[in-house]
N, C-alpha and C positions, 0 to 999 in steps of 0.2 A: 133359562135364558142365557146365563153366563156361558154354559157349555156350547150353545149354538154360535157364540161369538168367537170361540177359540177353535183353532185347527185341531185335528185329532192328534197331531204330533205334539202340540203344545199341551193338550190335556194330559197326554201320557207323561210329559216332562213335569207337569205340576203335581202328579199323584204323590211322589215322595214328600213334597212340601206340604200337601194337605193332610197327609196321614201321620207325619211325624209329630211328636209332642214338641213344644217350644223349649228345647234344651240346647245348650251349647254343644256344637259338634266340632270335632277336631278338624283342622284345616290343612289338608295335605298340599303343600306347595311344590309338587313335583312336575308342574307344567304339562300335565296330561289332562286334556279336556274331559275325558271320561271319568277321571278320578276326582275331579274337583267337587268338593262338598259345599253346599250353601251354608251361610253363616246364620244359624238359628239361635235365638237367645230366650231365656226364661224371664218374663217381665217381672217376676217376683224378686229376681236378683237386683232390681232397681227400686225396691220398696214400693212397687205398684201391683195392683191386681188387674187381671184381664178386663173385668167389668168397669174399671176406672178409665179406660182408654176410649175416646170417641173422636170423631172427625173434627168437630168444631174446635176443641181445645188442643188436640195433639197432632192430628194428621194434616189439617189444612195449613198450619205454619210450615211444615216440612215441604209440602207440595209447592207452596208459593216461593220458598227459598231455592229449592233444588230441581224443580220439574217444569214449571209453567212457562219458562222462557222458551222451551221447545214445544211443550204440549199445550198448544193454543192454536186458534185459526191462523193459518199462514206460517206456522212454525215448522220445525223439522220433524216433530213427533207425528206419528200417524193418527193420533186421537187427541182431543182436547181434555184438559184436566182443570178447567177453570171453576168448576162447581161440584158440589157433592153429587148431584144427579149424574154428572158426567163421569165422576171417579168411581162411584159405588159399584157398577158392574165389573170394574177391572180390579177390584180389591185382591182376589187371589193371584192375579198376574203380577200386580204391584208387589205383593209379598214375596213372590218367587224371584222376580227380576232384581229387586233390591238386595235380596239375600245372596245373590251371586257375588256381589260387591266388587271383586277385584279381578274378574276375568271377562272374556268376551260374552256379550249378552247382558251384562250388568247395567242397571239403571239406578241412579244417574251415572253417566259414563265418566267415572273418575276411578282409576284402577290402581292407585297406590296401595301397596300392602301395608297394613297398619301395625304389623307385629315385627317389623324388621327395619333397621336403619333410621333415617331421619323421618319421623312420622308426623310431626306437627309443624313443618317448616315451609309450607307452600302458600303462595298468594292465591286468593280467589278459590279457596277449597270449599266446594259445595257438596262434598261427600257426606254420608250419613254416619252418625256415631253408633256405637253398640246399643245405646238406649233407644235411639230413634228406630233402629231396625227392630228391637224388641217391641216397641209400641206398634209399629206397622203390623208385625206378626200377630200380636195379641188382638189388635183391632180386626184384622181380616178373619182370624179364626173364631172370633166372637160375633160374627155376623155383620161387621162393618157399621156399627151404630153411628148415627149422626151427632147425637148430643143436642144441645140447645143452639139453634141457629144464631141466637143473639150473641153467642160466644165466638162465632167465627170471625177471623180477621177481615177487615174490609176487602172486598174483591179488588184485584189489580186490573186497572183499565189500561189496555195497551193502545198507543197511538202510533202514528208514523215515526215519531221521534224515537220510539222504543225499538225500531228496527236495528238501530246501532246498539250493541250490547254495552259499549263503553260511553254511551251518550253522544250527542251531536259533535262531530269532528270539526276541526278548524279548516281543514283542507280535504276536499273529496276529489279524487282522480278516477277517471273512467276509462276502461278498455273499449276497444271496438266491439260491436255486436258480432256474435258467432252463432251459427245455426247448426244443429245436429238433427239428422233424420230420426224417425221413430226407432228404426233398427239399422244398425250399421257397425262396422269395426271401430275400435278405439282409434283416436287420432292424436298425434303428438306434433307440436310445431311452435314456431315463433309467431306471436301475434302482434308484434310491433312495439313502437315507442310511444310513451305517454308523457309529454312535457309537464313539469310541475308548475311552471309559471313563477317560481320563486326568484326574487331579485336579491336575496341575501342568504347566506348560510344559516340554516336552522337545525337544531338538534331535536330529534323526534322522541317524544315521550311514549306514544302508543301508536300502533297501526292495526287496523281491523279490516279484513277483506271479506266482502260478502258478494254473493251472486244475486243478480236481479234478472229474472226471466219472465216469460209469459205463461207459466203454468198457473192456472187459477188457484187462488189461496184456499178455496174450499174443496179442492180436488185432493182426495186422500191418496197416499202411496203406501206400499208395503215395506219400503226401505228408505233410508236417508238419501241414498244416491238417486232414488226415483224422483226427487224434487229438483235435481240439478243436472247440468251437463258438464261442468268443470269438475274433474276429479281432483286435480291439484295444479298448482302454478309455481314454477321456480322463476324468480325474478331478481334483478339487481337495479341499482341506480348509479348515476354518474353524470358528469358534466356533458352537455350536448356539444357535438361537433359544430363547426361554423355553418354547415349546410343543414343541421338539424336532423341528419339521417341516422346518426348512431351516437353512442356515448363513448367518451375518450377512455381507452383501456386503462390508463394509469390513474383514473379517478373513480373506479368502481367501488361501490359499497354493497355488501351482500345483505339480504333481508330474509327473515324466516319464511319458509315455504307455506303457501296457502294450501290446505287440504280440506276435503269434506269432513265436517264435524269438528274441525279444529277450533280451539278458543283463540281469542284475540291476543295480541302481544302488547304487554305493558313493560317497558324497559325500566330497570332499576334507576334510582336517582343518580347512582354513581356511574352509569354506563349508557347514557343516551346515544342515539345513533345519528350520524350526520346525513342531512339531505342538503346538497349544495345549491348555491345560486345557479341559475341557468341549467338546472338538472332535468333529468327525465327518468322515468321507470322504463326498464327494458324487460318486457314480458317474454322472456326468451324460451321458455319451455312449458307450454300448456299441454296437459293431458286431458282430453275430452272424451266423453262417452255418450252413447244413446241411452234413453231412459224409457222407451216404449211410446213416446209422444214426440212428434216433431216440435222442437223447442228452440227458441231464440233467446239468448241471454248475454249478459256482459258482467264483468267484475268491477266492483267499486272499492277503492282503497280510502278508508277514512283515517285521517292522520291528525294527531294532536301534538303540540310542540312544548318543549320546556321554554321558560321565559327567555326573552332576548338577553344575551350576556351570559347565559349558562355555559359552562364548560364541564365535560365529563371528567370524573376522577380517573377512570380507566378507559383507554381507547384501543389497547392492543388485544386482539382476539387470541384465545387459546386454541389448541388443536381440536379437530373433529375426530371422533372415534367411530369404529365400526368397519365393516367390509361390505362393499356393494359390488364386488367383482367376482372373485374366485370362490364362489359358494358351492357346496355340495350337500343338497337336501334330498335324502333318499325317501322313497315312498313307504307308506303304511308303517310308520314308526312314530310313536310318541316320545317325548322327553329328549329330542335331539338337541344337543347343546353346541353352540358355536361361540368362540371367544376371539376377542381382539385386544391387543396390548399396545399401549402408548406410554413411553417414558416422558414425563413432563420435564421440559428443558428450562422452565421458569416457574416461580411460585404462581399458583393458579387458583382463581376463585370460580367455581362452577355456578353459573347464574340460572341455568335451566336444563332440564332433562327431558328429552323428547324422543322416545323410542320410535323408530320407523322400521317396520318389517313389512311383509306382504301376507298373503292369505294363510300360509302355514304358521305364522307367528302367533305366539300366545303369551309371551312374557319376556321382559328384559331386565337385567340387573346391572348396576354400576358399582364396582369395587375399587378401593384404593389400597395398594400394597406398598407399605412403607417399612423397610427393613424386614424383620420377621413377622410383622403384623399385617393382617389382612382385614380390612374394614368394609363391610357391606354398607354402602351409602344409601341405596334405595333399590327396591324391586317393584316393578309395576306390571300388571297384566296388559295385554295388548289385544285390541279388536280392530281389524282392518276397516271396519265400518265407521269407527269413531276414533280418529287419530287425535291425540291430546298432547299438549305441552304442559309441563309442570314447572312453574317458575318458583324458584326458592325465594323466601324472604331474605332480605339483606343480612339479617343477623343469624340466619340458619344455613346459609349457603356454604357448601364445603370449601374449606381453606386448605389447600394441599401444597406441601413444599416441593420445590424442584427436586427431581430424582424419584418422585412417586411414580409407581407403575399403575396407570389407570387401566383397569380391565373392564371391558364391556362384554356382557354375556347375553346371548339370545337363545331362546328356547322355542323349538318348533314341534308341531304335532301334525303329521300327515296321515292320520288315521281317519276312518269314516266318522269318528266322533266330532271332528272339526267341521262345522257347517259352512265355513268360508271357502273350503276347497272346491274347485271345479271337478277334480277327479283324484282321489287319494292314491291311485296306482301310478301316477306320473312322477318320474324323477324331475327335478328342476334345479338349475343353477342360478346364477345371478342374472338380473335383467330388469328392464323398466316396466314390463307388463305385470299385472297383478298375479298372473299364473306363474311368473318367475319369482325370484326372491331378491330382497334387499335386507341389509343388516347395518343400520346406521343410527347413531345418536345425533339427531338434528338439533339438539339443544346447543347452548353456547356457553363459553367461559371467557374470562379475561385474565391476562397475566399481570403480575404485580412486581414492583421493585422490592428489595429487601426491607426498606423502610415502610412501605405500604403493607407488606405482609406482617411485620411486627405490630404495626398500628392496628390492623384488623384483629390479630390474635389478642391484643390487649383489651379491645372492646369485648371480644367473646369471653375472655376470662372474667371480666367484670360482671358478666351476667350469671356466672356460676357461684354457688355458695362457698364451696371449698374444693379441695382436690379429690374428694370422694364423688364429685359430680363430673361426669365425663361427656364430652361432645364428640360423637363418633365422626363428625365431619371435620374435626380439627385435631389431627393426630399429634401436633406439636404444641397445643395450647398450654399444656403444663410443663413443657420443656423449659430448662433454664433460659432466661432472656439474655441474649448476647450483650456484652458491654463493649460498645464501639468507641467509647471515649478514650480508651487507652491505646487505640490503634494509631500508628504513625504512618507517614507517607512512605517510609522505607519497608513497611510490613508487606 
């Protein structure tokens, strides 16, 4: 029965997973889709035996934490995983897709590589540990036993309130309705102004963007994009003009881009974002697509605020890195590497890393070059079907001194092994369409004064036991602390 539910292509892809023993395989991170090896583990390395693993005690908690927000009726996932009966037929697929871990096609879609850079420093990390992968693999290979149903966690009951991943917002703004035909070319354009109605300045703690459309919740789709018509939305806010027709140019505030599959934005306590009195959102650049069904939908922006009186510690934005213009991506070649370099003019704290590539993209890395030292801060896989933002925890965010060279590296694969490509024979330069290319880190950073920089490093040093402990994101943490008390006005 399982075989009938899988396409022949997927069955072929699963054969290596089903035939290999549960052992740890080397992980080649050469950004070639064809060479990527799944992460398989031996459950015995975690002092467990395959027969010890069952759904009730081991698998169900993993699914509830990392899977069912999408894999439920009306969710983005193509099938529901709310019960053992629903999950059991998909056990071999779950084993294979979770073992991909940090490349396109992995589930859950969290692609941070766990063996390089800052590996434990992200908010809302729902990725699976080595032991959790080992349990899934042992369970699937042992026939996916249920165990005692009485040991299963209570089922999660979803309501309309759960449609917001961050909970009910304080303010909900709505775009106009847009309709796309069942089949048609992609469309880009400005879809107008959305007044906020605010009568006072407020600082935003979180913003979540969701699409609401008329696709029936029980209608299955083969892709995430099949449930939506908005591919992405670039927008900003600002104070409305007197006639309410536009936002004043000198008042604009930028916001993270909304994209299909992207997580919500929660801003750090030190860097809330301003939404002014008498302001509006300007939905200036929508990219819309057809999904095989005539669909009408709109975007909703769910916003929560910091308490009144809050003031952010940091308000100046750092530079954006990448190259979205003069790109040269040649056909039929894996492991193509593109680099962008930015010299930091101020002390900088990187708050979030958000790789943005197009269909050929498979990986992006962020490096900090300080003097003769070169630090890999993070590398993450990329899947154009599931764009993700990785928000650093406040006490793990990279602290980089001015003068640091920030290098962003993109890796492309234009061979037939990359399933996202329309045609691997085509050369492509930069452009807005998915068949063209982009190379941008859409994350954000803040700049710091010397006093703020030293204060942040002091907090970071206090977390480390001694000088034998090193924070790759803080290259000057153990440098001598400057003594400013002896400085004079004549210095």
